[in-house]
N, C-alpha and C positions, 0 to 999 in steps of 0.2 A: 373442458371437456373429457380431454386425452386423460388428466391427473385422478377427474371423478371415476373413469374407468376403471384406472389403476388400482385407485384405493379401494374400490367395491372387489376388485380380483382378487388384491391383497386378502382382505378380509374374508374372504368366503377360504382361500387357501389357509391360513390361521385357524380358522374354524376348523376346517377339515384335519388337520394336525392333529388341533387340540382332540375334538372326539375322537383320533384312530390313538390317541397316545391313552385316553382313556381306555379304551378298549381292549389296547394293549395289554394294559396293568391290571384289566380285569382279568383276564389270560391268566396272566402271571399270577395273580392270585390262587385262582383256579387250580392250577396245576402245582404249583411249587410252595402255598403258603405252609402247608403241615409240616413239608419235607425238607425244603431247604430255604430258609429264610435269610440266611447270608450271601445270596447270591442277587438279591435285587439292588438296585441302586440307591433305593429311597433309604434302606436299612445300613449298608455301608459306606454312604457318604461322609464326611468330615469338613468343616472350614478348612484345616489344615489336610488338604489331599493327601500328604506324604503319608498320613497317619490313617489311610484307608485301609481296615482289615481284609486283604485279599489271598487269604490263605485258602478259604473254601472254594472261592472261582478258578484259582490256581490250580486247585485240585482234577477240576476238570477243563483241563487245559484253557482256561478263559483267562482275560485281564481286562483292567479297568482304563480309560481315555478321558481324560479329564479336556472338555475344550470350551474355548472363549467365546464372546456373544457373536461373533464371526465364525463359529463352529470350526474354529482351528483348533487341532490338537494341540495342547502345550505341554502335556505329562503323561505317561504311561505305567501305568504298575502292572507288572506279569510280562509276559512274553507275546509279543502282538505277532500276530499272524497274517497282516495283511502290509500293503505299503499306503494306507489313506492316510494323509497328513491333513485335509480338512475337506468338510461336507456341503455338498449344496442340498438346498430344499428338497428337491426331487430324489436326489438322494437318500436323503435321511427320511424321506417315505418310502422308499424302496427296501430301508435298514427293516424297517419296523410290519412290512409288507409278510406274513406268514406262508411263504409258496415254499415248493419244491426246491426253486431257483435260490433260496435265500438260505443260506448253510450254518449262520449265525441266529442263536437267540441272544434279544438284546433286551436291556432294561436302561431306562436313563430319567433324571430327573435333574432338575434345576435347583440350585444352591449360590450362597454367597461365601465368597473366600474369607479369611482373616483379616485381608484388606477391602471388604467390603465390595468386591467385584462380583459383579453375576457371570456365573460359570454353569457346567454342566457336566454332571457325571454320568458315564454311557459304560456300561458292562457287556462284554460281547462274550458269549460262551458257544464254540462247535455243538452243534445239534448231534455230530455223530458221536460225543463223548456224553451228551445228556441221555441221548437213547439206551446207554449200555447201565445206567443206575435207576432209571426211571420208564415206568410204561406210561406215557404223558395219551396214549391214546384209551389207555384202560379207566375210563371214566364211568361212574354207575349212571342208569336210568335217572336219575333224581338229578343228578349233576347235569348231567346233558341237557334236560328241561330248564332245570334253572338257567344255564347259560344259553340256550337259545332264547328264552324269554327277556335275558340284560341285551341281549342283542339286538331283538325288534326293539326294544325301549329305546336302546341307544340310536337307533337309525331312525327310530320316529321323531326323535329329539333333534336331529341331524337334520332330518326333511323340514320340522318347524321350524327349527331357526332360518336355516338356506330361505323358507318362503317368507317368513316376518322381515331379515335382511332382503330380500327383492322389494318387498311390499313399501319398505322405510324408505330405501335406495329410489325407487318409482316416484313415490311423493315426493320425494325432496328436488328430484330431478324436475318433474312436473311442474313443481313451483318456478324452479329457476327459468323453466323456459315459457309455461305458458303466459306468465305475468308479462315480460318482455314482447313474446309475439302478440298478444293482444293491444300491448301499447302502440308496437309498428301497425299494426292492421287500422286502428284508431287514426294513427297520423298518416296511415295512406290513405285511409277515406277521408279525413279532411282536407290534404293537400287537392284529393279529386275535386272536391267540392267549392275548390278555389280557395281555401283559408291557407295562405303559405306562410303563415305568421305561426303555426303548429311547429313545437318542437319537441324530442323525446327527452325524456330525463326519467332515467331508471337504473339500478345497480345491477351489472350482468357479467356473464365469462367475457372471456376475450373476443368470441366471434361475434356475440350480440353488442358489443360496447362498439366493434368497428361498423358493425350496422348503423347502430346509433350516430357514431360520428361520420358517415356518409350518408344518412337521411337528412341531418341536419344543415349539412354544407350544399346539398341537393335543396333545401327547403329555403335557405339563405339565396342561392342564386336565382330560385322561381321567384322569390318576392322582389329580388333587384329587379329581375325580366319583368316582373307585373308593373312594378315601380316607374320602370322606364318605358315601360309599353303606353301607361297612362299619360307620361307627361309629353309622350312623344302626339301623342294622341289630342291631348289638349293643344299641343303646340302648332299641330296640323289645324285643330278647328280655328283657334287666336288667329294662324296665317291665313285662312280662307275668309273669315270676319273682317280682318284689316286689308286684304287685297282686296274685298269686295266694296269695302271706305276709301279706299285710296283711287279705286277704279270708277267709281260711282260720281265721285264729288266732280273731279274736272270733267267728265262724260256730260254730267248734268249742264256744267257751265257751257261747254259747248255745242252743245244742242240748245240751249237759250239763246246765247248769242247768235247762231248761225239761224237760227229760226226768225229772231227777231231782223237779222240784215236779208233773210229770204223775205220777210212779208214787206219789205221797205219800210219798217216802222223808224228804223236810224236816215235822218234825212241828212245829217251833218258830215260833211267830210272828214271832219277831224274824230269825230267820234266813231266812224266806219272805222277808220285806220288803228284806233285804240282798240276796238273788238276783235278786228282782224288779229291783232297781235297778240291778245288774250286767248283767241281759240288757238294760235299757233303754240304760246308757252304751253298752255293746258295739254296741247297736243303731244307736245316733246315731253310732259313730265309722264304721259300714258305711256308713251313709248320709251321712257328710260324704266319706268316699275315692269315694264313687262321684260325688258330686258334683263334687267338683276333678276326677277323670279326667276326667267330661265337659266340664268348663269349660278344662283343659287342650286337649283334642282339638279344642273351639270354637276357640279362640285360635290351636291351630296349621294350622289349615285355612285354604287360601288364598280360600278363599267367603266366609268370615266377614266380614258387613258391619257396620263400626262407624260409629256416629251420632257427632257431636260437637255442644256447646252452648255459646254465651258465657257464661260464670258467674266469677264474683267468687272465687278460689281460694283467699284468705286465709279468706273466711268458711267456705269448703268445709272447710279444714285445721281451725278453729279448732271447728267443729260434730264432726269426726272426733276431734278431743284430747278433748273432752267424754263423747262416746261410751266412750272406752278411759279416762276415769279412775276410776272405780267399779271396774274389773278391777285398776288398779294397785294402789290403798288395799286392796284382800281382800289381796292378794301382800304388802304392806308395801312396797312398790316406791317409789321418790321419783319421778315424772312430772312433769317442767315442760314448758313449749314457749315458743318465740319465734317471731312472727307479727306482720307490719306490722301497723300500723292503718288503712293507707291500701286501696283496691281493689286487688286485682291481678286484671284482667283477662285470661282466656285461654279458648281452647277446647278443650273434652277433654271426654270422655265419662265421667260422676260415675262410673256405677256400677262401671265398671275401674278408674280410678283409685281409687276407695274400698276397691276389693278389693285393689289393688296395697300401699297404703300400710298398710292393715288386717292385711295377712300380716306385713309387717313388725314392726310393733307386737306382733301374736300373738305373733310368735317369739321377741320380747324378754322376754315375759312367760313363755311356756312354758319357755326354756334357762336362766332366771338364776334366783338364790334372792333372796329377801327381802331390801332393804335395796339393792339396784341401784339405779342412777340411771339413770334414761330419760329421753333429750331428743328432742325434735319441734321441727324448725327449719324456716320458709320463709323463704328470700331471694329477692328480686327484683333482678334484674341488668337491664342496659339490653336485651339482646336474647333472654334466656332468665330462667327459674325455677329453683331448685335447693331441694330436699326433701330433709332430712338426718334420718334416725333413729340416735340413738347412745347406747350404753349402755354401763358400766362394770363388766357382769359377767364371765361365764366365757371370753370369747371364742371364736372358732373356731378349731381344730385347723389348722396349717400345712399338712396334709395333706389337709386337706378344701377348702380357702380356693380352690382351682383350679376345684374339681368344685361347688359349694355352688348353685349355679343349675341343677345336673342333676335331672331328676325321684328321687326318692326318696332323696337325699340328704340327712339327718338331720344335725343338728349336734352330736349325740352319739354319730355312726358307729355305731349300734348297729340292728337291725331291731327294736325292741319295739312291740308291738301296741298299748300303752297309749299311746302316744306321739303326735306329728304324722305326717301322711301323707306327709309329705317333698315335697309337692307346692307348698308354700307361695310359696316363691322362685322356682320356676320357672312358677309362674302369675303372680305379681308381675313377674318379668324380661319376659314376652310381653307382659303388659299394657302398661307401659313401651314397649317395640320398636313397638308398633300405634300409640304415639302419636309415632312418630318418636322416642323419648329414649332416655334411656341410663340403666342401674341399676349399678352397680358398688359392691364390697366394698372399704373399706379396714380391715382388722385386725390389731391387735397384741394377746399377751396382757393381758387386763384391759381391751382395748377394741375394740367392735367399733361400724362405723360404715357404713349403707349411704347412697350418696349416689342423687338421682333429678335429673337435667336433662332437663327440658324447652323446646323454642325456643318462643317466643312468636309465632314465625309460622306454625306449624302450624295448616294447615286443614282438619287429618282424613283419615284415609285412606278409601278406599270400595271 
């Protein structure tokens, strides 16, 4: 925009100088055409400016200056009476102004030298010497009338050119601004109506290009936020449906068996004990589901405060493996571990980390048959530690691998009430994320590997 204004101002100045030069040349002709033709720059200029005939000019104590394109004086013929070595555009305009404070009569014309260079020929004569030879004010009435008509015509031409220039510039500027502004307004309306896919595409100057860039960035973020909002709403809706299903099935079973016992419909003592055991198991499943939903909601809350302590992670994992050893034996699985003998000191929350790793081991027990090999490893690197839980069981179906950490997704892809809650891996991932760590899955047919990566520099979230 600044460049446009500079261009417009420079155009107006050049037009002003051009018209002023025409006016000055007209005055020259009126006053001196008949009397002294050899003092005008256009009459004396030569491609080889050293050959300029300056005798007449020098008789009036004047001189000739040759200026280059930067208005620097490169040659003088005659006795120069001022110290000007270079002219500015305002100084040049003042030089042509015919006022009492201007002591010189001047005439200037452009030309090309014998070398083809663009130069200016400037003739300067002291007005005091001219007045001794010419009565410049002694013009006839007809000459005065002609001169006034010409002056008015030149003024009208200047005003017309100025108006045309301003009009053209205004239309050009309006086109450059109106189209982008219309596009911006349409984009804002579209975003306001919920269409976050709208993007701006226009050619414009720097300021409007910056607006376009930031608008598109804003639209990208709003679109991603809307997609995330929809995903969370769908996840919330699915979670409510799944919780209702997982609670309704065992509660219905509890109610049915409890009613049958209450009405005395079950007389066989063995059946009574079996039904009471079923009621107890279903009640435990409901309790487990409620506890895990509560645990997940706690971990998803931004207000959750997690405390950490410095402990030996190797000893912690060793104790965790011992706790699960009997469960693997009962199911006929092969369980082994690889844990460094040295201390691996790390800052972590024992309860959360125990919950995360135990959920991974519990899944290996729950979804794999007897004879499956399960391995727990702790790897100590320079700046981080890795916990690996691997098994060679049934694996995880390809269609579930991308969603396995979502709530209520189960390894058997079914909604069985006697299975797990479907929250174990979700809770494990949230617990690791609270440690600023990473839980990933690497699975192929017959192999399942969960990898937990924790940075040693972690100081604990607050």
